[in-house]
C-alpha atoms as one frame of an Amber mdcrd trajectory, in Angstrom:
protein
  86.017  84.440 129.097  83.577  83.249 126.450  84.136  81.444 123.176  81.870
  82.037 120.215  81.424  78.962 118.051  79.603  78.966 114.722  78.233  75.877
 113.035  77.437  76.113 109.345  76.057  72.634 108.783  73.002  72.813 111.054
  72.487  76.555 110.412  72.921  77.603 114.038  75.478  79.143 116.364  75.923
  79.241 120.113  77.981  81.014 122.786  79.883  78.713 125.135  81.813  79.313
 128.323  85.032  77.502 127.517  85.942  76.858 131.180  82.712  75.060 132.063
  81.354  74.165 128.626  77.936  75.573 129.528  75.874  77.008 126.684  75.132
  80.682 127.299  72.823  81.204 124.323  71.932  79.454 121.092  70.029  80.639
 118.028  68.714  78.873 114.951  69.334  81.145 111.962  67.710  79.095 109.219
  70.651  79.802 106.889  74.341  79.020 106.687  76.579  80.729 109.247  80.106
  81.243 107.911  81.869  83.267 110.605  81.234  85.032 113.912  83.265  87.638
 115.792  82.799  89.635 118.990  82.764  93.447 118.752  84.018  95.862 121.458
  82.974  93.430 124.222  80.956  90.266 124.732  77.669  92.176 124.635  77.594
  92.352 120.837  78.865  90.131 118.051  78.617  90.014 114.269  77.583  86.971
 112.246  78.445  86.372 108.593  75.332  84.740 107.207  74.515  83.549 103.731
  73.420  86.881 102.253  74.353  89.676 104.680  76.188  90.331 107.940  74.104
  90.802 111.095  74.858  92.168 114.564  73.263  90.517 117.609  73.395  91.184
 121.326  74.355  88.581 123.916  70.744  87.342 124.165  70.514  86.655 120.421
  68.364  89.687 119.545  69.097  91.137 116.101  70.408  94.699 116.394  71.554
  95.631 112.896  71.470  94.254 109.378  74.560  95.306 107.392  73.400  95.298
 103.789  76.709  96.681 102.554  78.439  93.398 103.457  77.084  91.060 100.775
  77.795  87.307 101.043  80.554  87.674 103.649  82.894  84.743 104.201  85.149
  86.101 106.972  84.821  88.848 109.581  87.414  90.663 111.678  87.024  93.416
 114.278  89.695  96.055 114.986  89.140  96.993 118.654  91.238 100.180 118.783
  89.615 101.605 115.634  86.074 100.228 116.126  86.105  98.872 112.586  84.326
  95.742 111.389  86.061  94.306 108.320  84.591  91.682 106.018  85.586  89.924
 102.823  83.180  87.907 100.721  82.681  85.817  97.660  82.773  88.918  95.426
  86.330  89.718  96.523  85.578  93.083  98.158  87.191  94.071 101.452  84.968
  96.464 103.412  85.538  98.483 106.590  82.558  99.713 108.620  82.761 101.926
 111.681  80.591 100.317 114.358  80.441 103.522 116.423  78.939 105.689 113.645
  77.609 103.080 111.216  79.455 104.584 108.236  81.219 102.516 105.589  84.788
 103.788 105.874  86.440 102.036 102.920  85.710  99.465 100.231  88.575  97.839
  98.323  88.338  95.548  95.315  90.966  92.850  95.686  90.561  91.643  92.062
  91.656  88.157  93.195  88.281  86.434  93.443  86.544  85.002  96.465  88.541
  85.092  99.694  87.923  82.901 102.737  91.088  83.675 104.752  91.254  86.864
 106.823  93.253  87.806 109.910  94.696  90.953 111.490  97.988  92.083 112.936
  97.089  93.176 116.483  99.996  95.637 116.627  99.285  97.795 113.550  95.710
  96.703 112.565  96.796  95.661 109.062  94.603  92.962 107.535  96.132  89.836
 105.964  94.167  88.111 103.180  94.893  84.683 101.700  93.676  84.110  98.136
  92.950  81.195  95.845  95.974  81.855  93.628  98.423  81.396  96.518  99.009
  85.101  97.211  98.864  86.812 100.577  97.999  90.516 100.494  98.194  93.175
 103.227  95.545  95.916 103.270  94.937  99.232 105.043  91.815 101.452 104.795
  93.739 104.414 103.317  95.253 102.523 100.354  93.150 101.341  97.375  95.792
  98.721  96.516  97.536  96.133  98.709 100.439  97.469 100.746 102.271  94.139
 100.277 101.579  91.265  97.902 103.595  88.066  98.169 103.253  84.687  96.460
 103.190  82.363  99.461 102.071  78.988  98.037 101.654  77.200  94.733  98.012
  76.505  95.559  95.183  78.202  97.462  96.018  79.606 100.882  94.079  77.813
 103.616  95.135  79.741 106.746  97.160  82.806 107.834  98.206  83.831 111.346
 100.396  86.626 112.784 102.710  86.196 115.776 101.642  88.652 118.547 104.658
  87.936 120.767 107.230  89.957 118.767 105.270  92.937 117.519 103.739  91.155
 114.533 107.105  90.514 112.870 106.399  86.931 111.823 103.562  85.429 109.814
 102.673  81.765 109.364 100.780  80.495 106.321  99.489  77.120 105.247  98.346
  76.120 101.804  96.543  73.317 100.078  99.856  72.278  98.564 100.607  70.639
 101.922 103.239  73.097 103.172 103.581  75.458 106.139 105.755  78.581 105.893
 106.963  81.167 108.376 107.656  84.654 106.970 109.566  87.652 108.271 107.268
  90.658 107.748 110.181  93.122 107.863 111.824  92.279 104.540 109.594  89.785
 102.623 112.677  88.230 100.996 111.342  84.693 101.249 110.151  82.228 103.837
 112.287  81.928 106.966 111.257  78.306 107.525 109.261  75.886 105.387 108.159
  72.310 105.959 105.525  69.834 104.796 102.583  68.716 106.892 103.101  65.685
 109.075  99.770  64.272 107.966 101.220  63.857 104.473  99.568  64.629 101.182
  97.567  67.665 100.296  94.781  69.141 102.371  93.619  72.051 104.486  95.690
  73.000 107.524  94.965  75.554 110.230  97.730  77.637 111.846  97.480  79.769
 114.991 100.027  81.694 117.100  99.759  81.997 120.876 100.588  85.082 122.940
 104.006  83.633 123.815 104.949  82.610 120.267 103.879  78.941 120.166 102.689
  77.927 116.684  99.870  75.374 116.472  99.344  73.541 113.171  96.223  71.410
 112.798  95.945  69.023 109.877  94.550  65.574 109.311  93.833  64.025 112.676
  96.347  65.790 114.916  97.442  69.183 116.201 101.189  69.871 116.401 102.842
  72.712 118.367 106.212  74.308 117.584 108.203  76.890 119.515 110.850  79.452
 118.655 113.679  79.782 117.869 113.458  76.598 115.800 110.708  77.933 113.519
 112.108  81.494 113.285 115.713  80.568 112.473 116.492  80.605 108.715 116.781
  77.055 107.394 117.576  76.019 103.839 116.030  72.538 103.811 112.337  71.717
 104.192 112.841  69.342 107.115 110.409  69.199 109.989 111.234  71.453 112.969
 111.357  69.802 116.403 107.965  69.300 118.013 106.987  70.908 121.298 103.686
  69.112 121.735 101.303  66.979 119.677  97.674  66.049 120.242  95.908  63.412
 118.095  92.138  63.507 117.759  90.251  60.647 119.436  88.830  59.133 116.246
  88.436  59.697 112.528  84.891  60.968 113.101  86.336  64.184 114.493  88.051
  65.018 111.222  88.532  67.491 109.657  89.920  70.193 111.929  88.113  73.434
 111.093  89.655  76.010 113.441  92.233  76.620 116.178  92.086  79.352 118.827
  94.293  80.052 121.850  92.522  81.469 124.904  94.065  84.850 125.844  96.081
  84.897 129.094  95.565  81.153 129.543  97.383  77.989 128.478  94.318  76.622
 126.684  93.918  75.748 122.999  90.393  75.233 121.624  90.095  72.938 118.598
  87.084  73.060 116.317  86.328  69.859 114.431  83.458  67.895 112.889  82.080
  66.760 116.262  82.192  70.174 117.979  85.007  71.615 120.074  87.788  70.257
 122.266  90.103  72.065 124.674  93.645  71.015 125.527  96.338  72.431 127.784
  99.477  73.901 126.172 101.963  74.912 128.887 103.530  78.318 128.309 101.087
  79.417 125.618  99.344  82.286 127.427 100.761  85.549 128.686 100.457  85.685
 132.455 100.729  89.472 132.746  97.342  91.107 132.168  97.509  94.782 131.277
  94.703  96.420 133.251  95.297  99.756 131.483  93.788  98.161 128.370  90.490
  97.705 130.188  90.995  94.014 130.964  89.334  93.342 134.306  88.133  89.892
 135.264  85.973  91.421 138.001  84.362  94.002 135.748  80.744  94.872 136.388
  78.068  96.683 134.419  79.309 100.122 135.474  82.920  99.266 134.658  81.919
  97.938 131.247  80.073 101.166 130.425  83.032 103.286 131.493  85.408 101.166
 129.434  83.177 101.577 126.396  83.130 105.362 126.812  86.923 105.460 127.206
  87.285 103.313 124.108  85.165 105.746 122.082  87.157 108.730 123.329  90.460
 107.013 122.522  89.326 105.661 119.148  92.066 105.803 116.511  91.222 107.132
 113.065  91.420 104.687 110.122  93.951 106.925 108.318  96.545 106.113 110.981
  96.675 102.419 110.048 100.004 101.712 108.311 102.633  99.005 108.064 105.098
 101.088 110.062 103.244 102.217 113.163 106.320 104.130 114.389 105.535 107.072
 112.087 103.058 108.398 114.674 104.793 111.163 116.633 107.737 111.503 114.250
 108.634 114.659 112.333 107.374 114.951 108.784 110.081 115.048 106.083 110.598
 118.406 104.322 108.325 118.783 101.353 109.845 118.993  97.897 107.272 121.622
  96.898 108.571 124.325  99.272 110.997 127.132  98.521 112.400 130.262 100.142
 110.523 133.416  99.243 112.998 136.065  98.127 110.524 138.908  98.433 110.250
 138.760 102.216 112.693 140.247 104.670 113.405 136.893 106.291 113.820 133.550
 104.568 110.633 131.594 105.240 109.628 128.365 103.541 106.379 128.777 101.623
 104.663 125.959  99.703 105.197 126.224  95.977 101.448 126.341  95.309 101.044
 129.439  97.542 103.801 131.486  95.934 102.898 134.428  93.655 102.879 133.725
  89.940 106.059 135.704  89.312 107.832 133.826  92.102 106.659 130.461  90.756
 107.972 131.354  87.313 111.287 132.407  88.808 111.650 129.201  90.812 110.758
 127.024  87.832 113.167 128.945  85.557 110.482 130.318  83.210 110.548 133.969
  84.312 111.549 136.741  81.875 114.229 138.642  83.804 114.116 141.549  81.322
 110.717 142.574  82.727 112.071 143.247  86.228 110.971 146.723  87.356 113.187
 149.068  89.369 111.789 152.010  91.268 113.122 155.585  91.005 114.559 155.285
  94.503 116.745 152.407  93.352 117.842 154.410  90.306 118.804 157.418  92.423
 120.616 155.137  94.859 122.631 153.774  91.960 123.560 157.309  90.856 124.780
 158.256  94.325 126.909 155.168  94.671 128.345 155.605  91.210 127.430 152.126
  90.096 126.453 152.965  86.559 123.487 155.147  87.416 122.839 156.748  83.970
 123.145 153.439  82.189 120.775 151.811  84.684 118.284 154.661  84.222 118.388
 154.238  80.462 117.816 150.521  80.826 114.870 151.201  83.064 113.319 153.629
  80.578 113.875 151.136  77.791 112.102 148.413  79.755 109.211 150.724  80.531
 108.756 151.467  76.833 108.603 147.751  76.070 106.022 147.190  78.810 103.588
 149.836  77.519 100.137 148.258  77.042  98.147 151.335  76.008  96.785 152.199
  79.464  99.757 153.899  81.042 103.312 153.332  82.030 104.556 150.805  84.500
 105.112 153.531  87.102 101.406 154.379  87.117 100.519 150.723  87.476 102.921
 150.557  90.393 101.219 153.544  92.038  97.745 152.102  91.484  98.764 148.951
  93.340  99.889 150.969  96.382  97.279 151.349  99.088  96.175 154.958  99.592
  95.775 154.593 103.349  99.450 153.663 103.792 102.013 156.473 103.861 105.000
 155.248 101.899 107.846 157.793 101.470 108.808 156.318  98.111 105.230 156.444
  96.807 104.735 160.028  98.083 107.930 161.160  96.357 106.911 159.540  93.093
 103.414 161.088  93.213 104.900 164.547  93.841 107.284 164.100  90.921 104.433
 163.092  88.607 102.335 166.100  89.675 105.284 168.395  88.947 105.790 166.838
  85.498 102.063 167.232  84.778 102.146 170.927  85.711 105.224 171.504  83.514
 103.506 169.877  80.520 100.442 172.086  80.994 102.668 175.197  81.155 104.458
 174.217  77.924 101.154 173.673  76.127  99.849 177.098  77.227 103.095 178.775
  76.184 102.850 177.287  72.691  99.187 178.307  72.392  99.195 181.840  73.934
 102.870 182.823  73.921 104.161 185.031  76.728 100.749 186.659  77.209  99.902
 186.622  80.906  97.044 184.414  81.916  93.784 186.275  82.432  91.413 185.117
  85.041  88.032 184.431  83.422  84.659 184.802  85.053  81.546 182.722  84.640
  79.738 185.419  82.549  82.573 185.951  80.087  80.991 183.458  77.696  78.135
 185.930  76.945  80.500 188.730  75.824  80.333 189.800  72.165
């Protein structure tokens, strides 16, 4: 395992092997380095420099210059989504897909510069700590924070999420000199709260281990606490019982700048003014390594390439990031904009936007029921059954008169809508009836004009007769 350590004072950073302390590579940037984070593996890492964010390989060669990330203060990489997230002095949270290079989302926090950023490893939600004491939770698919809670009365100095219980607990520390543990399931207040042992106000760093040990670094010492003492609701602000404490050798090592637990090992790395120090914390690391996640201590070049390809194939889309990760695979709730179509033979749910206009008016209660059209077959059926046939026929004729628009009756419009290549017994009967009525009208007109005189067949040359 390797530890990436960034130094902002001398404008350089280096990669160290935390077991041996040997320097793997070192690079002089010539400008302030604010944060560094590894990407999909130890072959590439991103550096938050003074003006932009840069991506380097393990030998220190610059690969990319991310101009979209302006003045970044903190970086975070989401391994299952291949997203590089950054927040800067302008207060913008940005997500960039490292596999395609596209900027996925850009959110304006509207809370000023932000220097505290961490992620929940179980649902990939980002936690931001702001200068006004608020902690906000962000996802790429929401332009506003999913959760916003007032955590401290002063600026938030550090935020960490407990990975041992599915990201249910969050620890925060503020410049008001307090440390709080929150339950992320209800947000009804801090579960446990206490003041720093160093006394007074100042910056404090908090970090959870894989087994739920909370490390709090402030002043000249690092204190460790274990559950259930820090996760049990407590009304007073008394100090919880200590599990382990480690004082720094001298005052020259102050202040403590960062805390990181080594994964799968009982090692805590402390970053301070004189460099880094490593201490043993029994029971901090998870001894069971999940090899299905691609964790192989004997991995070679070929295995690393295969793991990278599998990671790209299994990449999760940013839209699937949510507070409740259990929604994946569950049934969607019935939509409120669906209704049963009454015109079909079977009751099928059709979205409201796809219904015909007449059906939408009927569902919304705006339809004029007096304009409902009945066919002649329905009228004849009513006569045979004796259910008020003549009255129904008169009503139908009355409605047809009201629906006249100057281009023909409603029956002709009904026939025009019927497809000619479909043989419909009702349509054929209606067409035959109309042809018969047309022939009768022509016979009446001829009778009025010529009387009972038989019709003479005319020839083409009869027009020249004198």
